[in-house]
N, C-alpha and C positions, 0 to 999 in steps of 0.2 A: 460591574457585571454587564456583559454585552447582551442586548435584548434580542439579537438575531439568534434563533435556535440552531443548535448543532447536534447531530447524531454522530458518534464515533464508533467505528467498527474496526477493532484491532484483531490481530491474529497472525499465525505463522504463514510462511510461504505456501501457496496452493491450497489454502483452507477454504477458498471460495469467497473470501471477504470482498474482493473487488467487484465481482458480479453481483453479489447481494447488495453491496452499497450503491452501485450504480442504478440498480432496479428500484431500490427504496427511494433514491433521489428522484428518479423519473416519476415514480408514483406520487410523491409529495410535491413535485415541481421545484425541488431544491437544487442548488448547485452541487457539484460532485468534485471531490478531491481524491485522487489516487496518489497518496503521498509516496508510496513505493516507487511509482513511476518517476518521481523527481530524482530519486537516487539512480534509477536506471538511465534517466536522461543525462544526468551528470556523468555517469560511466560512459555512455555513448559519445557524448561530446568530448570527453577526455581521450577516448580511444581515437576518435576522428582527428583530434589535434596532435596525437602522438604523445600525450602526457603520461608520465609514469604514475602508477598508483601510489607511489611513495612520496609524491610531491603534494603534501597536504595543503600548503598555502595556494598552490596552483589549482587544486581541486576545489578549494573554497571559493576562489575567484570565479571558476566556471559555474559553480552552484549558484552564486549570488547573481550571475548575469543571465540565468536561464530565461528565455522568452517562451513560456509554455501556456497552452490552453487545452481544455478537455471539451470536446464536442461530441457527446454521445460515446460511440465506440472509438472515435478518432482522437488521437493525441498529436498535437501539433507543436513542433519545436521550431521557433522562428518561421512559422507558417508552413513547415514541411511535415507531412504525415510520417510518423515514425512508430506507430503502434506495434507493427510487426517487428521492426528492427530492435526495439528495446526488450522484446521477449526472448531473444536469443539467450541460450544458457550462459554463454561467456559474459554477456552484459549483466545478467543476474548475479553471477558470482562476483564480478567487480563491484556491483552496486552494494552487495552485502558487506564487502570490505570497506567501501566508502562510508557506509552507515555507521561504522565504528569510530569515525574520525570527528572529533569535536568541532573542528573548524568548518567542515562541510555541513554538519548538522546545524550549527549556529547560523550559517549563511542561508539556510533554507527556512528558518523559522519565520521570518517576516513574509517570505513568499507564501508560505502556507496560511498564515493569518489573513493574507489578502484575499483568500478564497471565501472568507466568511462574509457573505452579503445576502441581503433580503431576497426571497423570503426565508431562506435557511440554507444549511449546508449539511451534506453527509460526507464524512471524511473517513477513508480507510487507510490503515497502515499498521505500525507496530507500537507507536507511542502517541497516537492521537488523543486517547483519553487520559493518559498519564502525564504527558508533557505539553503537547501543543494546545489542546483544548480541555484543560482540567475542569472547566466550568460547563462542559457539555450537558445538554438536557437529558440525553440518553447515551449510555456507554454500553457497548456490546463487545465481548471477547469471544471470537468465533474460532473454532479449531476443528481438527479432524485427525484421525490416525495417520501416521506417516505413510502407511500403505495406501490408504484412500487418496491422500494428497499426491503421492507419486503416480498413481493411476490417472488422476485428473491432469497432472502436468504432462504425462506421456501423451495422452490423447490430444491435449491442447497443442503440443508441439507438432505431432504428426499431422493434425488437422491443418496446421499452418504451413506445412511443407518442410519442416525441419526434421533432420534425422535425430533419433533419440534412443537411448538405452535405458530400460527400466532399472537395472542395477545401478547404473551411474546416477540416475535421478534419485534413487533411494539414498545412496551415499551422500549426494550433494545436499539433499534435504536435511539429513541428520547433521551434517556439518554446519549448515546454515542455522538450524535450530540451536545448536550448541553456541555458535557465535552470537546469535541474537539474544539468547537468554542469559549468557554469561558476560556480555560486554559491560564495561564500566559505565558507558554513556547510554542513558535511556534504554535499559534492557527490556526485552519483550516480557511483559507480564500483564495480567488483568488489572485494569484501573480499579480503584476503590469504588465499590458500589456497582461494578459492571455486571450485566447479565451474561452468563456463560451459555454458549450455544455450540454443541458438537454436531457437525454436519456430516459425520462419517456415513450415516445411514438415512439421511433425509435429502430431499431434492432442493434445488435452489429456490423453487417456488415456495416450498414449506418454510425455508429459512427466512425468506422475505416476509412471509405472513407473520412469522414469529416476531421479527423486528418491528413491523408496523403495529402489531398488537401491543408490544411493550411501549411504543411511542404514544398510542392513543390516550392512555390515562394522563400523560404529561400535558397533552394539548387540551384536555377537557377542563 
């Protein structure tokens, strides 16, 4: 059992888990891992190299060789700021497909484990509590209605200068949910013992307070 504490926050696309996880990490002074960004980074690197999404061995090599760091809101790939680039919808769609590939997932396991360092880690994704950190001190499964998630994603994209269609986002989220929950490799589901948190009608601040409240008894 690793003595370094871990909080995992899993959930579907646009449920708010990334923002909640990063704020919880900041409050506790823990490291932060956005595991979904790793798949997006792999997708971005593959696109920039002209690699086909059907080349599973090639995608696994790209995933294994990622040089990534998270610095607050910044995401650096080989020292280059790519936080906005990886949020493009095309990158997200490609990342969701890459996440179904065993080779790419296996290549990223060691990389994700490497983020576990003192004084602790908050990791968000889809299989953090079920597969990557099954011994986590606190597991949270965060969700929201598809309509609420689509609205958040729409506002996020517009705010970052991307064009967006609400109907297209709704359809994409439904398709991603189906892929993520039905895939054979590490399907999206709550980890055993996870706290369930629906953020459809609560603020990010309220969600953060909930998670911190659940963690307090663990630390006492």
